[in-house]
C-alpha positions in Angstrom: -68.9 -48.6 54.7 -65.5 -46.8 54.9 -62.8 -48.0 52.6 -59.8 -49.8 54.2 -56.8 -47.6 55.0 -53.5 -48.3 56.6 -51.5 -45.1 56.8 -47.8 -44.6 56.1 -46.5 -43.5 59.5 -42.8 -43.0 59.3 -42.3 -39.5 57.9 -38.7 -40.1 57.2 -39.5 -43.0 54.8 -42.9 -42.0 53.4 -43.3 -40.2 50.1 -46.4 -38.3 49.1 -47.4 -38.5 45.4 -50.3 -37.3 43.3 -52.2 -39.4 40.8 -53.0 -37.3 37.8 -53.6 -36.2 34.7 -56.2 -34.3 36.5 -56.0 -35.2 40.2 -57.9 -38.5 40.6 -59.9 -38.7 43.9 -61.0 -42.1 45.2 -58.5 -44.4 43.5 -57.4 -47.3 45.6 -53.7 -48.1 46.2 -51.6 -50.5 48.1 -47.8 -50.4 48.7 -46.1 -52.8 51.1 -48.3 -52.8 54.2 -49.9 -49.5 53.4 -53.4 -49.4 51.9 -55.4 -46.3 51.1 -57.5 -44.2 48.8 -56.3 -41.1 47.0 -57.6 -38.0 48.8 -59.5 -34.9 47.6 -56.3 -33.7 45.9 -55.5 -37.1 44.4 -52.7 -37.6 46.9 -51.3 -40.9 48.2 -48.5 -41.8 50.6 -46.2 -44.8 50.3 -42.9 -46.0 51.8 -39.9 -44.9 49.9 -38.7 -47.5 47.3 -42.0 -49.5 47.5 -44.1 -50.7 44.6 -47.6 -49.1 44.6 -50.5 -51.0 42.9 -53.3 -48.7 41.8 -56.8 -50.2 41.4 -60.5 -49.8 41.9 -62.6 -51.8 44.4 -65.5 -51.1 46.7 -65.2 -51.1 50.5 -66.8 -54.5 50.9 -66.3 -55.9 47.4 -64.4 -58.9 46.0 -63.9 -57.7 42.5 -61.3 -55.2 41.5 -60.0 -53.3 38.4 -56.2 -53.2 38.4 -54.7 -50.2 36.6 -51.0 -51.0 37.1 -48.0 -50.6 39.3 -45.4 -47.9 39.9 -42.1 -47.8 41.8 -42.3 -45.0 44.4 -38.8 -43.7 44.9 -37.3 -40.4 46.1 -34.7 -38.5 44.1 -31.6 -37.0 45.6 -33.2 -35.6 48.8 -35.4 -33.2 46.8 -38.2 -32.1 49.1 -39.5 -29.3 46.8 -41.1 -31.5 44.2 -44.2 -33.7 44.4 -44.1 -37.1 42.9 -46.6 -37.2 40.0 -47.9 -40.5 38.7 -50.0 -40.6 35.5 -51.9 -43.6 34.0 -49.1 -43.7 31.4 -46.5 -44.3 34.1 -48.3 -47.5 35.1 -47.6 -48.9 31.6 -44.1 -50.3 31.1 -41.8 -49.8 28.1 -42.5 -53.4 27.2 -46.2 -52.7 26.6 -47.4 -52.5 23.0 -47.5 -48.9 21.6 -49.2 -47.3 18.7 -47.6 -45.3 15.9 -47.3 -42.2 18.1 -45.6 -44.1 20.9 -48.7 -44.1 23.1 -49.3 -47.4 25.0 -52.3 -49.1 23.5 -53.8 -49.6 27.0 -53.8 -45.9 27.8 -57.0 -44.8 26.0 -59.0 -47.5 27.8 -57.5 -46.5 31.2 -58.4 -42.9 30.5 -61.9 -43.7 29.3 -62.6 -45.7 32.4 -61.5 -43.0 34.8 -63.2 -40.2 32.9 -66.5 -42.2 32.6 -66.5 -42.7 36.4 -65.9 -39.0 37.1 -68.5 -37.5 39.3 -66.9 -34.0 39.3 -67.7 -33.1 35.7 -65.2 -31.5 33.3 -64.6 -27.9 32.4 -62.3 -26.1 30.1 -60.5 -24.6 33.1 -57.8 -27.1 34.2 -57.3 -25.3 37.5 -60.6 -26.6 38.9 -60.7 -30.0 37.1 -60.5 -33.3 39.0 -61.6 -36.9 38.4 -63.7 -37.8 41.5 -64.7 -41.4 41.8 -67.7 -41.9 44.1 -67.4 -44.8 46.6 -71.0 -45.6 45.8 -70.2 -46.1 42.2 -67.4 -48.5 43.0 -70.0 -50.9 44.5 -71.0 -51.7 40.9 -67.5 -53.3 40.3 -68.8 -56.4 42.0 -71.2 -56.9 39.1 -68.1 -57.9 37.0 -67.7 -61.6 36.3 -63.9 -61.5 37.0 -61.2 -59.0 38.0 -60.0 -56.7 35.3 -56.2 -57.1 34.9 -53.7 -54.7 33.3 -53.6 -56.7 30.1 -57.4 -56.3 29.7 -56.8 -52.6 28.9 -55.1 -53.5 25.7 -58.3 -54.9 24.3 -60.2 -53.1 21.5 -62.6 -50.4 22.5 -65.6 -52.6 21.8 -64.1 -55.6 23.7 -63.2 -53.5 26.7 -66.6 -51.9 26.8 -68.2 -55.3 26.7 -66.0 -56.4 29.6 -67.1 -53.5 31.8 -70.7 -53.5 30.7 -72.1 -55.3 33.8 -70.6 -52.6 35.9 -71.8 -49.6 33.9 -75.3 -51.2 33.6 -75.6 -50.4 37.3 -74.4 -46.8 37.0 -77.1 -44.4 35.8 -75.8 -41.6 33.7 -72.3 -43.0 33.3 -71.0 -44.7 30.2 -67.7 -45.2 28.4 -69.5 -45.4 25.1 -69.9 -41.6 25.1 -66.1 -41.1 25.4 -64.0 -42.0 22.3 -60.3 -42.9 22.7 -59.5 -39.6 20.9 -61.6 -37.6 23.3 -60.1 -39.3 26.3 -56.5 -38.6 25.0 -57.3 -35.0 24.2 -58.6 -34.4 27.8 -55.5 -36.1 29.2 -53.1 -34.2 27.0 -54.7 -30.9 27.8 -54.0 -31.3 31.5 -50.4 -32.5 31.3 -48.6 -29.1 30.9 -49.8 -28.2 34.4 -47.7 -31.0 35.8 -44.5 -29.1 34.8 -45.7 -25.8 36.3 -43.5 -24.3 39.0 -40.2 -22.6 39.5 -37.0 -23.9 37.9 -33.4 -23.0 38.4 -30.1 -23.7 36.6 -27.5 -23.5 39.4 -25.3 -20.4 39.7 -22.6 -22.2 41.7 -20.7 -24.1 39.1 -18.3 -26.7 40.6 -16.1 -29.3 39.0 -17.0 -32.8 40.1 -14.3 -35.5 39.6 -15.7 -38.8 38.2 -14.5 -42.3 38.7 -13.2 -42.5 35.1 -10.9 -39.5 35.7 -13.2 -37.0 33.8 -14.8 -33.9 35.2 -18.6 -33.3 35.5 -20.2 -30.0 36.1 -23.4 -29.0 37.8 -25.5 -26.2 36.3 -25.0 -25.1 32.7 -21.3 -25.1 31.5 -19.6 -25.7 28.2 -16.4 -25.2 26.1 -16.3 -23.3 22.8 -15.2 -25.5 19.9 -11.3 -25.6 19.6 -10.9 -22.9 22.2 -10.0 -22.3 25.9 -13.1 -20.1 26.0 -15.9 -21.5 28.2 -19.5 -20.3 29.0 -21.6 -20.6 32.1 -25.3 -19.8 32.1 -27.5 -19.3 35.1 -31.3 -19.2 34.9 -34.5 -19.0 36.9 -37.9 -19.4 35.2 -41.5 -20.0 36.1 -43.5 -22.4 34.0 -47.1 -21.4 34.2 -50.2 -23.6 34.1 -50.2 -23.6 30.3 -46.5 -24.8 30.1 -45.2 -21.4 29.1 -41.9 -20.2 30.6 -41.3 -16.7 32.1 -37.7 -16.3 32.9 -34.4 -14.5 33.3 -30.9 -15.7 32.5 -27.3 -14.5 32.4 -24.2 -15.8 30.7 -20.6 -15.4 31.7 -17.6 -16.3 29.4 -13.9 -16.6 30.2 -10.9 -18.7 29.3 -9.7 -21.6 31.4 -6.6 -23.7 31.6 -6.9 -27.4 32.4 -5.8 -26.7 36.0 -8.4 -24.0 36.4 -11.2 -26.2 35.2 -10.5 -28.8 37.9 -10.6 -26.1 40.6 -13.4 -25.7 43.1 -12.9 -21.9 42.5 -14.5 -21.9 39.0 -16.9 -19.0 40.1 -13.9 -16.7 40.8 -13.2 -16.6 37.0 -16.9 -16.2 36.1 -19.4 -14.2 38.0 -16.8 -12.6 40.4 -14.6 -11.5 37.5 -16.7 -11.1 34.3 -19.6 -8.8 33.4 -22.5 -11.1 32.3 -24.7 -10.7 29.3 -28.5 -11.3 29.3 -30.1 -14.5 28.1 -33.7 -13.7 27.1 -36.8 -15.9 27.3 -38.9 -14.5 24.4 -40.4 -17.6 22.9 -44.2 -18.1 23.1 -43.8 -21.9 22.8 -44.0 -24.3 25.7 -40.6 -25.1 27.1 -41.1 -28.8 27.8 -42.9 -31.6 26.0 -45.9 -33.2 27.8 -43.6 -36.1 28.7 -41.1 -33.8 30.3 -38.5 -33.8 27.5 -36.9 -30.4 26.7 -37.8 -28.8 23.4 -34.8 -28.3 21.1 -37.0 -25.9 19.1 -37.2 -23.5 22.1 -34.5 -20.9 21.8 -33.1 -18.3 24.2 -31.7 -15.1 22.8 -28.1 -14.6 23.8 -25.3 -12.1 23.0 -24.4 -12.6 19.3 -26.3 -15.8 19.1 -28.8 -18.2 20.6 -29.0 -20.9 23.2 -31.1 -24.0 23.3 -31.5 -27.2 25.4 -30.8 -30.1 23.0 -31.7 -33.1 25.2 -32.8 -34.0 28.7 -35.9 -35.2 30.4 -37.5 -34.1 33.6 -37.9 -36.8 36.1 -39.3 -35.8 39.5 -38.3 -32.2 38.9 -34.7 -32.7 37.8 -32.5 -33.0 34.7 -29.1 -34.5 35.4 -26.0 -33.3 33.6 -24.1 -36.6 33.1 -24.1 -40.3 33.6 -22.7 -40.2 37.2 -25.1 -37.6 38.4 -28.1 -39.4 36.8 -27.2 -42.7 38.6 -26.7 -40.9 41.9 -30.1 -39.1 41.6 -32.1 -42.1 40.6 -30.4 -44.8 42.6 -29.0 -46.8 39.7 -25.9 -49.0 40.0 -22.9 -48.5 37.7 -24.1 -51.4 35.5 -27.8 -50.7 35.2 -28.8 -49.3 31.8 -31.0 -46.3 31.2 -32.0 -44.0 28.3 -29.0 -41.7 28.0 -31.1 -39.1 26.1 -32.6 -38.2 29.5 -29.2 -36.6 30.4 -29.2 -32.8 29.9 -27.3 -31.1 27.1 -27.3 -27.6 25.7 -25.8 -25.7 22.7 -24.8 -22.2 21.9 -25.4 -21.1 18.4 -23.8 -18.2 16.5 -25.7 -15.7 14.4 -25.3 -18.0 11.4 -26.8 -20.9 13.5 -23.5 -22.7 13.6 -22.8 -24.6 16.8 -20.3 -22.8 18.9 -20.3 -25.2 21.9 -22.1 -28.2 23.4 -22.3 -28.3 27.2 -23.8 -30.1 30.1 -27.2 -29.1 31.6 -28.4 -29.7 35.1 -31.6 -28.0 36.2 -34.0 -28.5 39.1 -37.5 -27.6 40.1 -37.3 -25.6 43.3 -41.0 -24.8 43.8 -44.0 -27.0 42.9 -47.6 -26.1 42.3 -50.9 -27.7 43.2 -52.6 -28.9 40.0 -56.0 -28.4 41.6 -57.2 -25.1 43.0 -59.9 -25.8 45.5 -63.2 -24.8 43.8 -64.8 -23.8 47.1 -62.3 -20.9 47.1 -61.4 -20.6 43.4 -64.6 -19.1 42.2 -64.9 -18.5 38.4 -67.8 -18.1 36.1 -67.6 -21.8 35.3 -68.2 -23.1 38.8 -70.5 -20.7 40.5 -74.3 -20.6 40.6 -76.6 -18.1 38.8 -76.7 -14.8 40.8 -73.3 -15.5 42.4 -70.3 -13.3 41.6 -67.0 -14.8 40.4 -63.8 -13.8 42.1 -61.5 -14.6 39.2 -60.2 -13.0 37.1 -59.0 -10.7 39.9 -57.2 -7.4 39.3 -54.8 -6.1 41.8 -52.2 -3.3 42.2 -49.0 -3.9 44.1 -46.9 -1.0 45.3 -43.2 -1.7 45.5 -40.5 0.2 47.4 -36.8 -0.1 47.0 -34.1 -0.5 49.7 -32.6 3.0 49.4 -31.8 4.1 52.9 -30.6 7.6 52.2 -32.2 10.5 54.0 -34.4 11.2 51.0 -36.0 7.8 51.4 -36.5 7.9 55.2 -33.0 6.9 56.3 -32.0 3.7 58.0 -35.4 3.4 59.7 -37.4 4.1 56.6 -39.0 1.7 54.1 -37.1 2.9 51.0 -38.2 5.1 48.1 -41.2 4.4 45.9 -40.1 2.0 43.2 -43.4 1.7 41.2 -46.9 0.3 41.0 -47.4 -3.2 39.4 -50.9 -3.9 38.0 -51.6 -7.6 37.8 -54.4 -9.8 36.7 -54.9 -13.2 38.3 -56.8 -15.2 35.6 -59.4 -17.8 36.0 -57.0 -20.5 34.9 -54.6 -19.7 37.8 -52.0 -17.8 35.7 -50.9 -14.3 36.5 -50.3 -11.7 33.8 -49.6 -8.0 33.7 -52.3 -5.3 33.7 -50.0 -2.5 32.3 -52.7 0.1 31.8 -54.6 -0.9 35.0 -58.0 -1.1 33.3 -59.1 -4.7 34.2 -59.9 -5.4 30.5 -60.3 -8.9 29.0 -57.3 -10.1 27.1 -57.2 -12.5 24.1 -56.6 -16.0 25.6 -53.8 -16.8 23.1 -52.0 -13.5 22.5 -52.7 -11.8 25.8 -53.5 -8.6 24.0 -55.9 -6.2 25.7 -59.2 -6.4 23.7 -60.0 -2.8 24.6 -56.8 -0.9 24.3 -54.6 -3.4 22.3 -52.0 -3.1 25.1 -49.8 -6.2 25.0 -49.9 -7.9 28.4 -47.3 -10.4 29.5 -47.1 -13.6 31.5 -45.9 -13.0 35.1 -46.4 -16.3 36.9 -49.1 -18.3 38.6 -51.0 -19.1 41.8 -49.2 -22.1 43.1 -51.9 -23.3 45.5 -54.9 -22.5 47.6 -53.7 -22.8 51.2 -55.5 -25.0 53.7 -55.8 -25.3 57.5 -53.0 -27.4 59.0 -55.4 -29.2 61.3 -58.7 -29.6 59.4 -57.1 -29.6 55.9 -60.0 -27.5 54.7 -59.3 -24.9 52.1 -58.8 -21.3 53.3 -59.4 -18.1 51.3 -55.6 -17.7 51.0 -53.9 -18.0 47.6 -50.1 -18.3 47.1 -48.8 -16.2 44.1 -45.5 -16.6 42.4 -44.4 -13.6 40.2 -41.4 -13.1 38.0 -40.9 -10.2 35.6 -39.2 -11.8 32.6 -37.0 -10.8 29.7 -39.9 -9.0 27.9 -39.5 -6.1 30.3 -35.9 -5.6 29.1 -37.2 -4.9 25.6 -39.3 -2.0 26.8 -38.1 1.7 26.4 -36.7 3.1 29.6 -39.7 5.4 29.8 -42.0 2.5 30.3 -42.6 2.1 34.1 -42.4 -1.7 33.7 -38.9 -1.6 32.4 -37.5 -1.1 35.9 -39.2 -4.3 37.0 -37.0 -6.5 34.8 -35.7 -9.4 37.0 -38.1 -8.7 39.9 -39.6 -11.8 41.5 -41.6 -12.5 44.6 -43.4 -15.4 46.3 -40.6 -18.1 46.1 -37.1 -18.7 47.1 -34.6 -18.6 44.3 -30.9 -19.3 44.1 -30.8 -21.7 47.1 -29.2 -19.8 49.9 -28.2 -16.9 47.7 -31.5 -15.1 47.1 -34.0 -15.3 49.8 -37.6 -14.2 49.2 -40.5 -15.6 51.3 -43.5 -17.5 50.1 -46.6 -15.2 50.0 -50.3 -15.4 50.6 -53.1 -13.2 49.6 -56.2 -13.2 51.8 -59.2 -12.9 49.4 -61.9 -13.5 52.1 -63.3 -9.9 51.6 -62.2 -9.4 48.0 -65.8 -8.7 46.8 -65.7 -5.8 49.2 -62.5 -4.7 47.5 -60.4 -5.6 50.5 -57.3 -7.9 50.2 -54.1 -8.3 52.2 -50.8 -9.8 51.3 -48.1 -11.1 53.6 -45.4 -13.7 54.0 -46.8 -17.2 54.8 -46.5 -17.4 58.6 -45.4 -21.1 58.5 -42.3 -20.1 56.6 -39.6 -20.6 59.2 -37.2 -18.2 57.4 -39.6 -15.4 57.6 -38.6 -12.5 59.9 -41.4 -10.2 59.0 -44.9 -10.5 57.6 -44.2 -7.7 55.2 -43.8 -9.1 51.6 -40.4 -8.8 50.0 -39.3 -8.7 46.4 -35.9 -9.3 45.0 -34.2 -8.8 41.6 -32.5 -12.0 40.2 -30.7 -10.2 37.4 -29.3 -7.3 39.3 -28.3 -9.5 42.3 -26.2 -11.7 40.0 -24.7 -8.6 38.3 -23.7 -7.2 41.6 -21.3 -10.2 42.3 -18.8 -8.8 39.8 -15.9 -7.6 41.9 -14.8 -5.3 39.1 -17.8 -2.9 39.3 -17.0 0.7 39.8 -18.3 2.5 42.9 -20.9 4.3 40.7 -22.1 1.0 39.3 -22.4 -0.5 42.8 -24.2 2.5 44.2 -26.7 2.3 41.3 -27.4 -1.4 41.9 -27.6 -1.6 45.7 -31.0 0.1 46.2 -32.7 -2.0 43.5 -31.5 -5.5 44.6 -34.6 -5.9 46.8 -37.3 -4.1 48.6 -40.8 -4.3 50.1 -44.3 -4.7 48.7 -45.7 -1.9 50.8 -49.3 -2.4 49.8 -51.7 -4.5 47.6 -55.1 -3.1 46.6 -58.0 -4.2 44.5 -58.1 -2.2 41.3 -60.8 0.4 41.1 -62.0 -1.1 37.8 -62.6 -4.6 39.4 -66.3 -5.1 39.2 -67.4 -8.7 38.8 -71.0 -9.2 37.7 -73.4 -11.9 38.9 -73.7 -14.9 36.7 -76.8 -14.8 34.5 
């Protein structure tokens, strides 16, 4: 029999979330008058500001296993970011925790879900899900009583004994084969993907008066110690499916009087007046902890020093810069308490590692990703049959043209001059890296070094999702790439063709209304015939053309300086943006049938 569902109808007041570590399919939930089961992507929909209870129960059963509750609440009108709920989120701060801070119930919650998984488990997180079969849920009625949240805090042996009547009915499924450590390792391995997506530190710094008479600032702003000198930093970065950041940043410094600091015209003394210096993303570490906290050990290289985030925690895709903004974002009253270490802060360090300034940090996720890439489309060696060819890794060549409209480049009616060819590899795990020598070679999974030529390849981005049909919701052979050429390209000699791509991005909007680039889709329906097409996603209402567009984040921000010479402006203008005139499958792409 079908499971009971009552849908959330009012789109203005309904929020869609995803139950993860891996997307969990077939989990029951109820929130106010809405009752449902998580879909094939682990999605659920609840009224805003409702309390969702997650549980397991068969369609006709009387017994249930209650995992816990979660407050479903929107954040500051942010429509870019999906709400993620993990098993750990269902356990309150009052719950008992072990020496590492992990709730004692968590391993048993994970063991239960993983033991019920009918989808299997691979080392490729992009195609992992936990799928709970409705037929298996019928065995829940063999339990002698409901399983409550507190029951998950029992010892492993006690909890297994409690669930034994249910698992006795399930052939081939057992919690006994999954140790607490194994369950936690599988859980932790999937968490970095939750943070994948596009992030921005705002360019438009404004002074925001607070009730106590102080000033707050959005973005990334701070004052040097004992000085009128201030610093503003703007950043855009992509966090890939392994939690690694690919990014670009710029820093502006100028002096300010007290009156100038309170002005809404702060930008006029920064990016309109000052030449910025580069802030480089060169660390190979992950940028966030699994729990969303920033890593103070992650450094950005800056002029005559370093920059780091010292505190802050992502919550629903945002880090707030002060108490006032935090309360506004998360709907807290002036008297409600919260963990103030979740507020964002940053520091600038000198060459001697002394602290030059401490400032406020406000960042936001502007493009989300789908944790699960539909395995009917995302074909890798791990999920295909013997004799079938994998599609991924997929090796492509993108041809870029600039926006030069001089006669030599076709004039005002032309498509610009040739800017260069960009070889890329879309890996089986959903990440995108460079293929600088265009040879389709395997790279070392950790170092990304070409195992054939020793060429050092670099992270470029990720596939954000496999698109589906708006009506049927079935997956289509369309993948959505997000590409950003990060700071590594600035370190290359000018003779290297990739050096000119520093700052280039495509497949996502960046800089709010400042830098518009459309979301992209690549049609891979005929990829094994070496035919692919790439265009703007047609459902993007801002799209005026199907031809893909690239832009350059760094050069666009540099161009705002009103003190540039005519020569400097003329050099920048053609390379601020352009077209991706073609995308082709590399000649060396030759996937072999699975043996």
